[in-house]
py3Dmol code that shows the C-alpha trace and the ligand (Angstrom):
import py3Dmol

protein = """\
ATOM      1  CA  MET A   1    -193.314  53.273  63.235  1.00  0.00           C
ATOM      2  CA  GLY A   2    -194.656  49.787  63.825  1.00  0.00           C
ATOM      3  CA  ALA A   3    -198.179  48.852  64.763  1.00  0.00           C
ATOM      4  CA  LYS A   4    -199.623  50.170  68.009  1.00  0.00           C
ATOM      5  CA  GLU A   5    -199.265  48.296  71.220  1.00  0.00           C
ATOM      6  CA  GLY A   6    -202.375  46.566  72.318  1.00  0.00           C
ATOM      7  CA  ILE A   7    -203.353  45.257  68.871  1.00  0.00           C
ATOM      8  CA  ILE A   8    -203.155  41.535  68.956  1.00  0.00           C
ATOM      9  CA  LYS A   9    -201.798  40.181  65.636  1.00  0.00           C
ATOM     10  CA  PHE A  10    -201.378  36.471  66.379  1.00  0.00           C
ATOM     11  CA  ARG A  11    -204.103  33.846  66.450  1.00  0.00           C
ATOM     12  CA  TYR A  12    -204.787  32.422  69.825  1.00  0.00           C
ATOM     13  CA  ASP A  13    -207.125  30.130  71.742  1.00  0.00           C
ATOM     14  CA  HIS A  14    -207.999  31.366  75.124  1.00  0.00           C
ATOM     15  CA  THR A  15    -209.676  29.526  78.011  1.00  0.00           C
ATOM     16  CA  ARG A  16    -211.237  32.278  80.056  1.00  0.00           C
ATOM     17  CA  THR A  17    -210.932  30.892  83.607  1.00  0.00           C
ATOM     18  CA  GLU A  18    -209.548  31.996  86.895  1.00  0.00           C
ATOM     19  CA  LEU A  19    -205.769  31.484  87.083  1.00  0.00           C
ATOM     20  CA  PRO A  20    -205.183  28.727  89.721  1.00  0.00           C
ATOM     21  CA  PRO A  21    -203.962  29.970  93.119  1.00  0.00           C
ATOM     22  CA  VAL A  22    -200.803  27.925  92.647  1.00  0.00           C
ATOM     23  CA  PHE A  23    -199.478  30.896  90.529  1.00  0.00           C
ATOM     24  CA  GLU A  24    -199.831  33.345  93.381  1.00  0.00           C
ATOM     25  CA  SER A  25    -196.105  33.206  94.264  1.00  0.00           C
ATOM     26  CA  LYS A  26    -195.115  33.844  90.667  1.00  0.00           C
ATOM     27  CA  VAL A  27    -197.529  36.725  90.498  1.00  0.00           C
ATOM     28  CA  ALA A  28    -195.885  38.186  93.660  1.00  0.00           C
ATOM     29  CA  GLU A  29    -192.405  37.896  92.087  1.00  0.00           C
ATOM     30  CA  LEU A  30    -193.704  39.678  88.967  1.00  0.00           C
ATOM     31  CA  GLU A  31    -195.370  42.325  91.005  1.00  0.00           C
ATOM     32  CA  ALA A  32    -192.322  43.114  93.042  1.00  0.00           C
ATOM     33  CA  ALA A  33    -190.514  44.056  89.786  1.00  0.00           C
ATOM     34  CA  ARG A  34    -193.488  45.628  88.134  1.00  0.00           C
ATOM     35  CA  SER A  35    -194.153  48.064  90.932  1.00  0.00           C
ATOM     36  CA  VAL A  36    -190.710  49.577  90.430  1.00  0.00           C
ATOM     37  CA  LEU A  37    -191.215  49.737  86.598  1.00  0.00           C
ATOM     38  CA  HIS A  38    -194.644  51.209  86.873  1.00  0.00           C
ATOM     39  CA  GLN A  39    -193.518  53.894  89.293  1.00  0.00           C
ATOM     40  CA  LYS A  40    -190.739  54.897  86.811  1.00  0.00           C
ATOM     41  CA  LYS A  41    -193.380  54.975  84.000  1.00  0.00           C
ATOM     42  CA  TYR A  42    -191.414  52.297  82.131  1.00  0.00           C
ATOM     43  CA  ILE A  43    -194.786  50.539  82.084  1.00  0.00           C
ATOM     44  CA  GLY A  44    -197.797  52.771  81.738  1.00  0.00           C
ATOM     45  CA  LEU A  45    -199.898  54.906  79.401  1.00  0.00           C
ATOM     46  CA  ASP A  46    -198.574  57.181  76.680  1.00  0.00           C
ATOM     47  CA  SER A  47    -200.000  60.640  75.858  1.00  0.00           C
ATOM     48  CA  ASN A  48    -202.495  58.981  73.457  1.00  0.00           C
ATOM     49  CA  GLY A  49    -203.792  56.810  76.280  1.00  0.00           C
ATOM     50  CA  MET A  50    -202.206  53.680  74.741  1.00  0.00           C
ATOM     51  CA  GLY A  51    -200.753  51.179  77.280  1.00  0.00           C
ATOM     52  CA  TYR A  52    -197.201  50.005  76.902  1.00  0.00           C
ATOM     53  CA  GLY A  53    -194.825  47.596  78.706  1.00  0.00           C
ATOM     54  CA  ASN A  54    -195.335  44.084  80.042  1.00  0.00           C
ATOM     55  CA  LEU A  55    -193.453  41.335  81.815  1.00  0.00           C
ATOM     56  CA  SER A  56    -193.443  37.554  82.175  1.00  0.00           C
ATOM     57  CA  VAL A  57    -191.907  34.698  84.036  1.00  0.00           C
ATOM     58  CA  ARG A  58    -191.250  31.197  82.781  1.00  0.00           C
ATOM     59  CA  ILE A  59    -193.445  28.392  84.161  1.00  0.00           C
ATOM     60  CA  ASP A  60    -192.024  24.852  84.023  1.00  0.00           C
ATOM     61  CA  ALA A  61    -194.308  21.978  82.953  1.00  0.00           C
ATOM     62  CA  HIS A  62    -193.348  19.859  85.987  1.00  0.00           C
ATOM     63  CA  MET A  63    -194.590  22.061  88.884  1.00  0.00           C
ATOM     64  CA  ASP A  64    -196.175  19.192  90.857  1.00  0.00           C
ATOM     65  CA  SER A  65    -199.299  21.031  91.984  1.00  0.00           C
ATOM     66  CA  LEU A  66    -200.232  21.978  88.450  1.00  0.00           C
ATOM     67  CA  HIS A  67    -201.570  18.458  87.670  1.00  0.00           C
ATOM     68  CA  THR A  68    -204.869  19.164  89.282  1.00  0.00           C
ATOM     69  CA  PHE A  69    -205.402  22.228  87.070  1.00  0.00           C
ATOM     70  CA  ALA A  70    -205.624  20.500  83.786  1.00  0.00           C
ATOM     71  CA  ASP A  71    -207.635  23.305  82.131  1.00  0.00           C
ATOM     72  CA  CYS A  72    -205.077  25.856  82.970  1.00  0.00           C
ATOM     73  CA  ALA A  73    -201.610  24.284  83.158  1.00  0.00           C
ATOM     74  CA  PRO A  74    -198.608  24.649  80.922  1.00  0.00           C
ATOM     75  CA  SER A  75    -197.870  22.152  78.040  1.00  0.00           C
ATOM     76  CA  LEU A  76    -194.989  19.746  78.255  1.00  0.00           C
ATOM     77  CA  GLN A  77    -192.741  22.298  76.638  1.00  0.00           C
ATOM     78  CA  GLY A  78    -193.595  24.586  79.513  1.00  0.00           C
ATOM     79  CA  GLY A  79    -195.083  28.105  79.247  1.00  0.00           C
ATOM     80  CA  PHE A  80    -194.955  31.492  80.847  1.00  0.00           C
ATOM     81  CA  LEU A  81    -197.127  33.809  82.867  1.00  0.00           C
ATOM     82  CA  ILE A  82    -197.502  37.296  81.273  1.00  0.00           C
ATOM     83  CA  SER A  83    -199.289  40.494  82.209  1.00  0.00           C
ATOM     84  CA  GLY A  84    -202.572  40.759  80.350  1.00  0.00           C
ATOM     85  CA  SER A  85    -203.523  43.145  77.566  1.00  0.00           C
ATOM     86  CA  GLN A  86    -205.014  46.470  78.703  1.00  0.00           C
ATOM     87  CA  THR A  87    -203.371  46.398  82.171  1.00  0.00           C
ATOM     88  CA  ALA A  88    -200.462  48.796  81.705  1.00  0.00           C
ATOM     89  CA  HIS A  89    -202.293  51.744  83.346  1.00  0.00           C
ATOM     90  CA  LEU A  90    -202.890  49.795  86.602  1.00  0.00           C
ATOM     91  CA  THR A  91    -200.622  50.491  89.520  1.00  0.00           C
ATOM     92  CA  LYS A  92    -201.001  47.003  90.924  1.00  0.00           C
ATOM     93  CA  LEU A  93    -201.970  43.779  89.222  1.00  0.00           C
ATOM     94  CA  THR A  94    -203.542  40.626  90.798  1.00  0.00           C
ATOM     95  CA  ARG A  95    -203.762  37.075  89.549  1.00  0.00           C
ATOM     96  CA  ASP A  96    -206.787  38.163  87.449  1.00  0.00           C
ATOM     97  CA  HIS A  97    -204.555  40.422  85.335  1.00  0.00           C
ATOM     98  CA  TYR A  98    -202.045  37.764  84.379  1.00  0.00           C
ATOM     99  CA  VAL A  99    -202.436  35.053  81.722  1.00  0.00           C
ATOM    100  CA  LEU A 100    -200.694  31.657  81.407  1.00  0.00           C
ATOM    101  CA  VAL A 101    -199.419  31.103  77.941  1.00  0.00           C
ATOM    102  CA  GLN A 102    -199.631  27.325  77.908  1.00  0.00           C
ATOM    103  CA  ALA A 103    -198.161  26.589  74.457  1.00  0.00           C
ATOM    104  CA  PHE A 104    -197.066  28.595  71.424  1.00  0.00           C
ATOM    105  CA  SER A 105    -195.794  28.207  67.931  1.00  0.00           C
ATOM    106  CA  LEU A 106    -193.776  31.006  66.325  1.00  0.00           C
ATOM    107  CA  GLY A 107    -194.014  29.290  62.956  1.00  0.00           C
ATOM    108  CA  ASP A 108    -197.777  29.258  63.041  1.00  0.00           C
ATOM    109  CA  PHE A 109    -197.918  32.617  64.805  1.00  0.00           C
ATOM    110  CA  TYR A 110    -200.276  30.998  67.377  1.00  0.00           C
ATOM    111  CA  LEU A 111    -200.578  30.635  71.082  1.00  0.00           C
ATOM    112  CA  GLN A 112    -202.844  28.963  73.609  1.00  0.00           C
ATOM    113  CA  ALA A 113    -203.551  30.731  76.856  1.00  0.00           C
ATOM    114  CA  CYS A 114    -205.730  30.619  79.962  1.00  0.00           C
ATOM    115  CA  GLY A 115    -206.635  33.054  82.674  1.00  0.00           C
ATOM    116  CA  ALA A 116    -209.179  35.763  83.352  1.00  0.00           C
ATOM    117  CA  ALA A 117    -207.268  38.403  81.267  1.00  0.00           C
ATOM    118  CA  THR A 118    -206.339  38.434  77.604  1.00  0.00           C
ATOM    119  CA  PRO A 119    -202.713  37.761  76.760  1.00  0.00           C
ATOM    120  CA  SER A 120    -200.473  40.723  76.044  1.00  0.00           C
ATOM    121  CA  SER A 121    -200.127  41.741  72.349  1.00  0.00           C
ATOM    122  CA  GLU A 122    -196.467  41.154  72.790  1.00  0.00           C
ATOM    123  CA  SER A 123    -196.643  37.572  73.990  1.00  0.00           C
ATOM    124  CA  LEU A 124    -194.996  36.150  70.966  1.00  0.00           C
ATOM    125  CA  SER A 125    -192.032  38.480  71.331  1.00  0.00           C
ATOM    126  CA  HIS A 126    -191.569  37.098  74.893  1.00  0.00           C
ATOM    127  CA  ALA A 127    -191.983  33.538  73.499  1.00  0.00           C
ATOM    128  CA  ALA A 128    -189.174  34.230  70.985  1.00  0.00           C
ATOM    129  CA  VAL A 129    -186.789  35.119  73.708  1.00  0.00           C
ATOM    130  CA  TYR A 130    -187.756  32.134  75.939  1.00  0.00           C
ATOM    131  CA  LEU A 131    -187.054  29.849  72.985  1.00  0.00           C
ATOM    132  CA  ILE A 132    -183.494  30.893  72.477  1.00  0.00           C
ATOM    133  CA  ASP A 133    -182.123  30.089  75.864  1.00  0.00           C
ATOM    134  CA  PRO A 134    -183.461  27.901  78.768  1.00  0.00           C
ATOM    135  CA  ASP A 135    -181.561  30.168  81.165  1.00  0.00           C
ATOM    136  CA  VAL A 136    -183.971  33.021  80.359  1.00  0.00           C
ATOM    137  CA  ARG A 137    -186.603  32.675  82.968  1.00  0.00           C
ATOM    138  CA  ALA A 138    -188.080  36.247  83.152  1.00  0.00           C
ATOM    139  CA  ILE A 139    -188.562  39.012  80.582  1.00  0.00           C
ATOM    140  CA  ILE A 140    -189.380  42.664  80.926  1.00  0.00           C
ATOM    141  CA  HIS A 141    -190.480  44.893  78.067  1.00  0.00           C
ATOM    142  CA  ILE A 142    -190.488  48.608  78.761  1.00  0.00           C
ATOM    143  CA  HIS A 143    -190.804  51.845  76.774  1.00  0.00           C
ATOM    144  CA  LYS A 144    -188.118  54.514  77.475  1.00  0.00           C
ATOM    145  CA  PRO A 145    -187.402  56.537  74.369  1.00  0.00           C
ATOM    146  CA  ASP A 146    -184.115  58.129  75.698  1.00  0.00           C
ATOM    147  CA  LEU A 147    -182.634  54.828  76.713  1.00  0.00           C
ATOM    148  CA  TRP A 148    -183.938  53.254  73.445  1.00  0.00           C
ATOM    149  CA  GLN A 149    -182.033  55.927  71.450  1.00  0.00           C
ATOM    150  CA  TYR A 150    -178.900  55.453  73.578  1.00  0.00           C
ATOM    151  CA  MET A 151    -178.866  51.774  72.946  1.00  0.00           C
ATOM    152  CA  LEU A 152    -179.334  52.189  69.262  1.00  0.00           C
ATOM    153  CA  ASP A 153    -176.469  54.618  69.203  1.00  0.00           C
ATOM    154  CA  HIS A 154    -174.155  52.347  71.197  1.00  0.00           C
ATOM    155  CA  ALA A 155    -174.466  49.073  69.354  1.00  0.00           C
ATOM    156  CA  TYR A 156    -176.532  47.180  71.820  1.00  0.00           C
ATOM    157  CA  PRO A 157    -178.226  44.038  70.450  1.00  0.00           C
ATOM    158  CA  ALA A 158    -180.872  45.343  68.085  1.00  0.00           C
ATOM    159  CA  THR A 159    -183.688  43.644  66.316  1.00  0.00           C
ATOM    160  CA  GLY A 160    -183.569  45.773  63.165  1.00  0.00           C
ATOM    161  CA  ALA A 161    -186.508  47.671  61.818  1.00  0.00           C
ATOM    162  CA  VAL A 162    -189.085  44.869  62.390  1.00  0.00           C
ATOM    163  CA  ASP A 163    -192.534  45.156  63.818  1.00  0.00           C
ATOM    164  CA  TYR A 164    -192.988  44.186  67.437  1.00  0.00           C
ATOM    165  CA  GLY A 165    -194.533  40.724  67.957  1.00  0.00           C
ATOM    166  CA  SER A 166    -193.880  39.802  64.265  1.00  0.00           C
ATOM    167  CA  MET A 167    -192.162  36.653  62.815  1.00  0.00           C
ATOM    168  CA  GLU A 168    -189.298  38.863  61.671  1.00  0.00           C
ATOM    169  CA  MET A 169    -188.896  40.031  65.365  1.00  0.00           C
ATOM    170  CA  ALA A 170    -188.629  36.403  66.427  1.00  0.00           C
ATOM    171  CA  GLN A 171    -186.137  35.599  63.803  1.00  0.00           C
ATOM    172  CA  ALA A 172    -184.053  38.628  64.710  1.00  0.00           C
ATOM    173  CA  VAL A 173    -183.824  37.502  68.316  1.00  0.00           C
ATOM    174  CA  GLN A 174    -182.735  34.089  67.246  1.00  0.00           C
ATOM    175  CA  ARG A 175    -180.027  35.620  64.949  1.00  0.00           C
ATOM    176  CA  LEU A 176    -178.729  37.881  67.790  1.00  0.00           C
ATOM    177  CA  PHE A 177    -178.449  34.833  70.128  1.00  0.00           C
ATOM    178  CA  ASP A 178    -176.658  32.837  67.428  1.00  0.00           C
ATOM    179  CA  GLU A 179    -174.140  35.709  66.960  1.00  0.00           C
ATOM    180  CA  GLY A 180    -173.495  35.703  70.724  1.00  0.00           C
ATOM    181  CA  ALA A 181    -174.974  39.220  71.134  1.00  0.00           C
ATOM    182  CA  PHE A 182    -176.405  38.449  74.529  1.00  0.00           C
ATOM    183  CA  ARG A 183    -173.132  37.362  76.101  1.00  0.00           C
ATOM    184  CA  GLU A 184    -172.386  40.921  77.243  1.00  0.00           C
ATOM    185  CA  HIS A 185    -175.893  42.375  77.503  1.00  0.00           C
ATOM    186  CA  ARG A 186    -178.943  40.486  78.650  1.00  0.00           C
ATOM    187  CA  ALA A 187    -181.083  42.989  76.839  1.00  0.00           C
ATOM    188  CA  LEU A 188    -182.104  44.093  73.382  1.00  0.00           C
ATOM    189  CA  VAL A 189    -183.447  47.220  71.703  1.00  0.00           C
ATOM    190  CA  MET A 190    -186.327  47.099  69.247  1.00  0.00           C
ATOM    191  CA  ASP A 191    -185.456  49.473  66.415  1.00  0.00           C
ATOM    192  CA  GLY A 192    -188.869  49.272  64.758  1.00  0.00           C
ATOM    193  CA  HIS A 193    -190.834  49.824  68.009  1.00  0.00           C
ATOM    194  CA  PHE A 194    -190.290  53.387  69.295  1.00  0.00           C
ATOM    195  CA  GLY A 195    -188.924  53.330  72.856  1.00  0.00           C
ATOM    196  CA  GLY A 196    -189.084  49.520  73.055  1.00  0.00           C
ATOM    197  CA  VAL A 197    -186.406  47.808  75.220  1.00  0.00           C
ATOM    198  CA  ILE A 198    -186.406  44.204  76.476  1.00  0.00           C
ATOM    199  CA  GLY A 199    -184.356  42.999  79.429  1.00  0.00           C
ATOM    200  CA  PHE A 200    -184.279  39.435  80.685  1.00  0.00           C
ATOM    201  CA  GLY A 201    -182.767  37.353  83.430  1.00  0.00           C
ATOM    202  CA  SER A 202    -182.974  34.285  85.710  1.00  0.00           C
ATOM    203  CA  ASP A 203    -186.025  35.625  87.543  1.00  0.00           C
ATOM    204  CA  PRO A 204    -188.160  38.781  87.629  1.00  0.00           C
ATOM    205  CA  GLN A 205    -185.846  40.528  90.092  1.00  0.00           C
ATOM    206  CA  ASN A 206    -182.836  39.679  87.940  1.00  0.00           C
ATOM    207  CA  ALA A 207    -184.575  41.010  84.827  1.00  0.00           C
ATOM    208  CA  LEU A 208    -185.444  44.181  86.684  1.00  0.00           C
ATOM    209  CA  GLN A 209    -181.771  44.521  87.632  1.00  0.00           C
ATOM    210  CA  CYS A 210    -180.949  44.253  83.967  1.00  0.00           C
ATOM    211  CA  ILE A 211    -183.163  47.227  83.223  1.00  0.00           C
ATOM    212  CA  LEU A 212    -181.849  49.204  86.212  1.00  0.00           C
ATOM    213  CA  ASP A 213    -178.201  48.525  85.001  1.00  0.00           C
ATOM    214  CA  LEU A 214    -179.081  49.870  81.572  1.00  0.00           C
ATOM    215  CA  GLU A 215    -180.693  52.942  83.234  1.00  0.00           C
ATOM    216  CA  ARG A 216    -177.528  53.513  85.284  1.00  0.00           C
ATOM    217  CA  VAL A 217    -175.237  53.306  82.231  1.00  0.00           C
ATOM    218  CA  TYR A 218    -177.511  55.659  80.348  1.00  0.00           C
ATOM    219  CA  ASP A 219    -177.643  58.101  83.259  1.00  0.00           C
ATOM    220  CA  LEU A 220    -173.845  58.110  83.680  1.00  0.00           C
ATOM    221  CA  ALA A 221    -173.312  58.712  79.943  1.00  0.00           C
ATOM    222  CA  HIS A 222    -175.916  61.364  79.835  1.00  0.00           C
ATOM    223  CA  ARG A 223    -174.439  63.169  82.757  1.00  0.00           C
ATOM    224  CA  SER A 224    -170.898  63.189  81.192  1.00  0.00           C
ATOM    225  CA  ASP A 225    -172.392  64.330  77.893  1.00  0.00           C
ATOM    226  CA  SER A 226    -173.905  67.371  79.430  1.00  0.00           C
ATOM    227  CA  GLU A 227    -170.782  68.454  81.310  1.00  0.00           C
TER     228      GLU A 227
END
"""
ligand_1 = """\
1
ZN
Zn -193.817 47.837 73.441
"""
view = py3Dmol.view(width=600, height=400)
view.addModel(protein, "pdb")
view.setStyle({"model": 0}, {"cartoon": {"style": "trace"}})
view.addModel(ligand_1, "xyz")
view.setStyle({"model": 1}, {"stick": {}})
view.zoomTo()
view.show()
């Protein structure tokens, strides 16, 4: 099974600074979704004490009030706000636990970030999904082994047996998009990353709904299986 969560494989530059207050409303949107996910243990700690699960929201470059925060603002291509590394065990996150990914390059396996926390080890997986479609504005990555297995068995968009956060993962996401795999499901299953499922949407609430819809389909199928 792929590398453990929490090990950061990409190169990054990180400006360790307080995330500007202008991001407070985005953090609140993320937290509204995250509190549901954490309660369901879709984000949390596994039996080995390893954290799993993370979420992010796209940040446009042209938010007016960002100009005054030159040391912690997105690049012209835009960026995203993502939960920090080593935060999965926490019930509630604050602005200090989120990181702004200001710029990234999948080709160079590199990202630039700012904030009090360290960017999630899966930041480049999020970046790969943001790159494929401007309508993707929020991404949730959870671990739920039974749903993961169900999605693999039922031909949901799957990345193939690639490592999380790898270049191959990014290429697989692009291939799925090109094939139109996301027209039916705004979600994908990460074969090479046990339990790993990604859902996305137009905002954090919409991405959460994507995860809850998957859960409902799984629950219904599971119930009829056992009858
Ligand atoms: Zn994961």
